[in-house]
N, C-alpha and C positions, 0 to 999 in steps of 0.2 A: 394744498394751494392749487388754485385754478388759474390758468393763463389762457387768454383768448387771443386768437390770431388778429393781427391788425389789418385795417383796410388802407388802401392807398400805398404810396411808396414807403418802404421801411425806413426806420431811422438810420440804419447802416446797411448799405447794399453789399452783400458778401462778395459780389463780383467786381467791386470797385478796384481797379488795378493800383490805385494810390495807397491802398492798405496792403501791408505785407507782414509776413512772419506771424508773430503772436497776436498781431492786431487784426487778423483777417481770418474768417472761416469761409472756406470755399464750398459752395453747394450748387447743385444744378438748378434748384428752384427753391426760393424761400420767401417768406413774408417778413421774417425777422431773424437776424443771426446775432449771437452774442459770442464773442471770442473770449476764451479763458487763457490768459497769459501764463506761461510756465514760471515756476519759482516765485510766484506771488509778486510779479512785477507790477508797478503802478499802471493802471489802465490808461490807454491813450484817450484822446478826446472823442474819437469815433466810438470806442468801446463804452465810454462813459455815456455818450448819447444813446447808444443802444440800451444800456442798463436803465437809463431814465425812461425810455420808451417802454421797456419791459415792465417797469414798476407802474407806469401809468395805465397799463392794460391788465394789471393783476387784480384778481378778485381776492381781497383779503379774507383769510379764514375768520370764522366766527370767534368771538372772544372765548378765551379758555374757560372751560367749565369743569366742574368736578365730575369726572366720569372714571369708572374703572375700565381698563381696556378689556376687549374681548379676550377670553382665555387663550386664543391662538394668535393674538397680535404679537409682533416681535418685541423684544425687550426695548425699553426706553433708555435714554441716556442715564437717567438716575438709577435704573435697575442694573445696567452694566457697571456703573461706578460702585454701587453697593456690592455687587458680586466680586469685583476686584478687591475691595476692602476686606470682605470676608475671607477670601482666599489668602491674602497676605497675612491675615491674623491667625491662620491655621498653624498649629505647632509644627507641622511637617513641611510648611512652605519654606523653600530655600531662596534667599535673596538672589536676584539675577535670573530667576526662572522666567521663561517666555510664555505669555498667554497666546496660545495658538488660535483657538476659536472660543468665543463666548456667544451663546445663543439660548433661545427659549428651550426649556425642557418641556416638551409638549405633554399636556395632561392625557391620561389614559382615556380610551373611548367611552367607558361607562360614565366617567366624570363629565365628559363633553355632552353626552346624551342627557344627563341630569341637568346640566346648565341649560340646554335647549328647552327642556320641559318646564323647569322651575325658576331659572335665572340664578340658581345657586352657583357662585363662583368657585371653581376648584383652586387648590393651592397654586400659587404662582412660584415657579422655580426656574432657575437657570442651570445650564450645563456648561462645563468648562473643559477644554483640552489644554493641559499645561505641560510645558517641557522643562525639566530640570536638566540643564546642560551639563552641570558638574558631575552628575551621576548617569547621564544619558537615560533618564527615566521619562516616559510618557505617562501622564497622570490624567485620569478622568474623574471629575468631581461634580457633585450636585449641590446647589446652593438654594436654600429656602428663602424666599423674599416676602417680606411683610411690610405693611404700612404702619406708621406710628412711632412712638418713642423707642429708643434703644433698650433692649432687654439686657439681662446679665450676660447672656451668652452670644448675643448678636452684635454685628458691627454695622453702623449706619453711615450714610452719607449726609450731605447737608439738607437733603429734602425730607428726611425722616423715613426713607425706605431702608429697612433693615435686612441684612443678609446673614445667613448662618449656614455653614458647611454641614451638610448632613450625610454626605458620602464622599469617600476619597479612595481611589484605587489606582495602583500602579499597573499599567497594562504592558506585559512583556511582548517582545517580538514585533513591535511596531515602531514607526518613526513619524515625526511631525512634518508639516510643510516647512519650507524655507521662510524664515521670518524676515521682516524688513531689515533688522539689524544685521542678521547673518548675510543677507544679500549685499548690503553696503560693505561689510567687512571683507567679504570674499572678493569683491571688485577691487578694493583697496590693496588687498594682499597680492592679487594677480598683477596689478599695475606696478607694484613695487618689486616684483620678482625679476631678478637679473636674467634668468633663462627666458622668460617671456619677452622681456625687452630686447634681448639679442635676436630672438626669432622675428620680431617686427623690424628690427634694423636691417636684417638680411633681406627684407622685402621693401626696403626703402622708406620705412616709417620711423622717424626719430622724434617727432613731436606727438606726444600721447594725449594732448589736451582734449581732442575731440574723438578719441578712440573709445568705442563702446564695448564693454565687457559684460556678458550675460551668463551668470551661473545657472545652468540647466539641471533640473533633477534628472539623473541619468537613467536610461534603461540598462538592464543587465546585459553585458556584452560577453563576458567569459569569466573564468575562475579568478582572473586577476582582480576583478572588482570585489569579489568575496574575500580575497586574501588581504585587502586593505584593512578590513575590520573597523571601518570608520563610516560615519554618515557624510557622504561626499556629494559634491556637485561637479559637473563638467563645465568649465567656463570656456565659452567661445567668444571670438573677437570680430568686430567690424570697425572699419575706419571711416571717419568723417573728415571733411576738409574745413568745416565751419560749424558753428552752433546749430544752424538750421539745416545742415546737410543731411540727406537720408543715408544713414550709415549702412543700411542693408544692401546698398548698391556695391559695396566694397567689402566682402567678407575676407577674412584672413583664413585661407583654406589650410587644413591639416595641422593646425595648432590647437591643442587641447590642454588646458590646465585643470588638474584634479585638485580640488580644494576640500580640506576637512572643515566642514561647517561649524563644528563645535569648538575648534581652536583657531579658526581663520588662518590656517596654515596651508600653503601650497605644497602638496605632497609630490607632485610630478608635473612636468611640462613636456608634452610630446610634440615633436615637430617632424612630420612625415614627408616633408619636401617643400620646395620653394615655388609653389604655384603663384604667379604674379597676381597682384591686385587687378580687378577689372578696370579698364581705362576710363570709363565714363561715369559721370554722376547719374543718379536715378531719381531726381527730385520731382515732386508732384505739385508743389505750390507754383502757381502760374509765373510769378516773377523769377523763380529759380529754374523752372522747366524750360523757359525760353532761352536759356544760355546755350551757346553753340556746343558746349561739351556735354550737354545732357542727352540721355537716351531714354525714351524717344524725345525728339525736339518738338516742343509744343509752342504754339503761337498764342494761346489764350484759352479761356473757357468758352463754352457755347453761349452765344448771344441771341440765338434765334428761337428761344423758347419763351413764350409769354407767361405771365404769372397765372397760377391757379389759386383761387381763394376758396377756402372751406369755411362755411359759416353755419352756425346753429343759433338763429336769433333768440330762440327761447331757452338756450342753454342745453347742456347734454341731457340724455335720457336716464343716466345712472344717478344713483344717490349713494354718496360715500360718507360713512360714519366711522371715523378712525380708519381702520383697515378692513372694515366690513362693507361690502358693496352689494347693491341690488340694481339689476338692469334687466329690463323686459321681465322674463320669468325666472331669471337666474339670481341666485343668492349664494355668496361665498365670502371667505375671509382671505385676504392677501397676506401671505407670510413672507419672510425673508430671513436667510441665514448667511453668515459670512462665507460659508463653504459652498452652498448650493445656489445662492442668489434667490430668485423668485420661487415661492412655494404657494400652491393653491390648496386651501383647506376647506373641508366640508362643502363641496360643490353640490348645490341643491337646485331643483327645478320645480317651479310652481305649476301644478297641473290640476285643473278642476278644483281649485281651492285648497289644495294641500301640497306641501313641499315634499318632493320625492328625492331621495339621495341618489347620487351617481358616483361620486368620488369622495373619499375621506381625505386623501392627500395626493398631490402630484408635484413632482419636482425633477430636475436634472440631478441625478445622484452622482454621476461621474462623467468625465470626458477623458478619452485616451487618444493621444496623437503619436502613433508610431511612424517612424521614417523608414522608407524602403530602399535606402541607399547604403551599400556596405562601406562607403568611404569612412575613414576614421572619425571625422568630425560630425558625421550624420548618423552613423549606426548607434550612437549613444543617445539619440533623441527619441524619447518615448515617454512623454510627460502625461501625468494625470492632472489635468488643469484644475479640477475641483479640489481634490485632496491635497495636491502638492503646491498649489498656488492660491486657491480660494477665489472662486468666481465672484461671490458676493462682495468680498473685500475689495475687488478691483473694479467696481462699478463706475461708469462714467456719470458725471452730472449732465443730464440731458437738457437740450436747448430747444426752445420753441422755434419752429420754422426750419430747423436744421435736422434734428433727430426726430421730432414729433411735429405734426402739422394738423391744425384744426383747433377744436375746443378741447383743451388738454387739462387734465388734473394730474398733479404730481404727488408722489409720496417720497419722503426722505428715507434713507436707510441708515441704521445705526450699527456700526461694526466696532471692533475693539482694536487697539494698537498692541504692540508687543508688551506693554506694561499693564494691559487690561483696561485701560481707560477708553471711554467712548469716543468714537470718531463719527461725525455725521457726514454721510454722502448725500449732498442735496440733490433733489430731483432724480433720485436713482431709479424710480419706478414711474413709468408713463402710462396713463389710462385715457383712452379715448375711443370713439366710435368710428367705424369706417363703413361706407356703402360698398357692398360687394357685387353690385350689378344685379342682373335679373335673378331672383330667387326662384320664381315660378312664373310660367306664362302659358296661356292656351288661347288659340283662336278657334272659335266654333265656325266651321266652314259653312254650315247651313244658314246660320243667322248673320255671320260676319262679326259677331260680338267678340271682343278681346278682353281678357282679364290678365293683369300683370301684378305680381308682388315683388317689390324690391327686397333684396337681401341686405342684411346688416350684421355686423359683428362688433363685439366689444373686444378691444385690444388691451392686453396688460403686458407691458414689455420692460426690458432693461437691457443695457449694453455694458460690456466689460472689455477692457484691453488687457491682453496677456502677452506682454512682450511685443512681438511683431504683429500678432493677430488681433483683430477686433471681432467680437462675437455679439450678435443681437439675438436675444431670447424673447420669443413672442408666444403668448397664450391667446388663442382666439375662442370666444364663445359666440356661436352663431344663433340666429333666431330659429333655426330648424332643429335645435338641440344638439348640434355637432360641437365637439370640443376638439380643437386642433392645436398642435404644438409645432412651432417652426423655429429653426436656428438659422440665422443668416451669418455667413462667414465673409468678412471683408478685412481690410488692412493690407498687410504686406507679407509675402512669403518669406520663410527663413531660407536664405540663399546659400549657394556655394560658388566657388571660383573655379574656372577652367583655364588650362593652358591654351594659348592661341591655336585655333584650328581643331581643338579636341571636341569630340561629341560625347555627351553624357549617356551612359548606358542605363542609368537609373534616375533620369530626370529630364527636364525640358529646358532648352536654351531660351532665356528671356531677354538677354542683351549681350553684346560682345563680351566674352570672358565671364559671363554670369549665367547661372542656371538655377532652376528650382528643383530640388530633389523630390522624388516621389514620396508622398506621405498621405495619410488618411486621418480623418477626424471621426471618432466614434462617440456618439452621445447616448448615454444610458439613462433612460427615463424611468423613474419608479412611480408606478401608479398603484395606489391603495384603493382598489375598486370597492364600491359599496352600492351596487345596483339594487335599489329598493331594500336596503339592509345589507348585512355582512355575510349572509348565507349564500355566497356566490360560488358558482362553478364555471368551468371554461370548456368550450367545444371548439375544435378546429374544423373549419368549413372549407371544403374544396369543391370546385365545379368539376364534375366527372361525367363522362358520357354514359348513357344508359346502355345495357347490353342489347346487342342486335337480336331481333326476334319478332314475334307477333306483336309485342307491346311497343316496338320501335321499328316499324317496317321501313321507314325512310332513313333511319340512322341519324336523325337530327336531334333526338331527345337527349337531355342531360338533366342531372339532379345536383342540388347543393347537398353534398354529403357531410353530415355532422358527426364528428368523432369526439367522445369525451376524453379530456386529459385528466386522468384520475389520480396520477401520482406525480410527485415532483420529478422523478427520474424520467417519466414520459413527457413531462411538460417542459422540455428544452427543445425548441422547435426552430425550423428555418422557414423563411418566407418562400413562397413559390408563386411567382407572377404568372406562370403558364397555367396554373390551376386557379388563379384568382383567389389565392388563399387569404383568409382573414380568420380572426379568432372572435368568438362570441362569448361574452361574459353574461351569464344569466342567473336569475334568482328563481329556482324552480318552485319555491313556495308561494310566489306571487304570479298570478296569471293575468294576461291582458284581456281585452274585450273579445278576442278570438279563441281564448282558452289556452294560449301558448304561454310559456314562461317569459316574463319581461327580460329584455337584454339589451346590451350595447355591443357593437362591433368594435374591435381593435383593428384598424386598417393600416398596415405598414406603408411607409413612403418608399421612394427609390432607395435601394440598399445593396450592400455587398458584404463580403466577409474579408477579413485580412488575408491577402495573398502571401502569407508567411509560411515558413516551414512549420508544420504542426507540432513538432517536438523540439523546436528551437527555443533559445533563451528568451525570445521576445514575448513568449506567452508565460513567462515566469516572473513573479514579483516576490522577493524575499523568500524564495523557495516554494511559493505557492502558485499553482496553475491559475491563470486568468481565464476562467471558464466562460464568463458571460460574453466574451467577445467572439465565441465560437457559435453563438446562437442569436437569432433575432428575437426570440421570446423565451424568457425564463420565468417560471411561475413558482412562487412560494406560498404554500397553503398555511399561513400563520396569521394571527390577528394583526401583527404590526408590519408584515412584509409586503403583501399585495403583489401586484402584477408588474413586471418590468418589461417594457417594450423598447429596445434600443433602436434609434434611427441612425442611419449612416450615410456618409458621403466622403468622397476623396477627390481633391482638386489640387492642381499644381499652380495654375495662374490664379490671380486674385481679383476678379470682379466679385460682386456680392453673390455668393452662392447660398444654397439653403439645403437643409435636411429637416425632415419632420415626420410626424405621425399624426393619426387622426382617430378619434373615438366618436362614433355616431350611433344614434338610436336605430334599432332595427326591428325589435318587437316591443317598442316602447309606447304603445298606445295605452289609453286609460285602463287601469286594472278593472277586471270584471267584478262587479259588485254583487251579483247574484250567484246562485249555484250553477 
């Protein structure tokens, strides 16, 4: 679906103070805003008017046509439904099992290469992570998907897509993410627990209507966690005064409920002291933030910014066919999984009439959010947001003028619920172009002539809300051949309460009686590099001074020293800003016009390492060391693994912050055609 920005005043002004709560979306600048009411409430007249305006400016997709999806397109609703039916029909399926993730089982590279050459479609398959709660078994399965009538051994849905389980394996020593059912059951169990209720009453809270309980996947604290012998969550509590109140302004400090997720049983309620609730509300909606009890006290949103309109009268420059997209010289397939969210497949660049490969696959493989506060309620926070929550499953429906501005195309995302049935996330992926300012300019001082080239990039993005945090994930493809990945962090910090007059040693005060504990966000990006093919190797490049002597009489000379990373043990590297360190991925069997191997640089963004005790339990998950967070670059020399370049940032306050990495051509000129 393509949506165009409107001209003139929008159907609903998001800054209109007459709109409140679920009926209003507050933005600094917008051409159109559409508010989504919680709990499927009927839309107000203002929201209905906005929806009408949105529909009036929508470009309807072409009529459905018979087409087979690209082999790397995500699963359709029909394919997810057929997968679930096949799994339930399997003789080892146990009723009540939870579907954790259902996603495309990506074809092997040789099959994809064959498809690119001949159009031959590889087998369409799905992969499933299933959890049998009764036996605490995690199962991985593969399901073959075919079109047509049901065979003797297959199970089909109403559309004629047939699913047949072809692999079923119990995986020992692992655990699944928290399901929606388990989350709700854990919240209910905690709120009904008399020990938890008594802890809140001691803090002056007797009405639990607007109390928010969040079961967190816990980090390992000490041997007591292991002794429980259960799959647990640590449930933390915040107090609201009304349905629209920001609960994170009033955390219940030092109360932790440990819940067995498999039985929805509260195993323990810890209460380490009676720190009072912070005295002020912390609302951000204008009509609530203007209350005298709010901190900070706001009088309204900015009214001194005039509208910016972005217009492409001839439409966008990209062509979208399903999930396959072409823009400028770029050609790729946009993938999506419930665990990772956005995935870029088979990123190619058209150069002198032929497509050259750069990346076979790129995605956020994991996020880790460890908290650096030893207080009881915060030392247990160390969530893997992709594996334990599912970034893709938590995608926001994006809104024109609020999340995306300009000439926008959207793609829906299909994920699965706990029963394996498809769930459509509308407008989960936003695609548009952005002007990036001057891409190149030169003024010839002799003639006075000026040449300027504008920069532009294609933006492929999605946003997800994980509890208090909101994450924006952005892939940028630039006209100069650069690929950039950016994560924007916004939302609300996970807060702690302080006694009056206390100073936090491991956090920052953000309001009276309220602080933000120290924490970090680590983003592990998996890049399966394919620079002009798969025969790639990696060099570490440092700027180092040349030795003093006759060849360097003034002492000003320096070189870019390239060192090959030849083994996986050696290819665990740290960034070094002082040396201008980057990593060069080259294909030594393909030479550029200057006779050098073609290559792409991996350029790390601002980064740090976890300031944690190196031998402490924070680096341990189920008895295994979390090694990738001790390095900025980890390389696996296997066909399916590729190169991993984590980007990192750590923030306490919550403006929109970002972390990212960049891959750019460095010896990527046209290959040499002669000897």
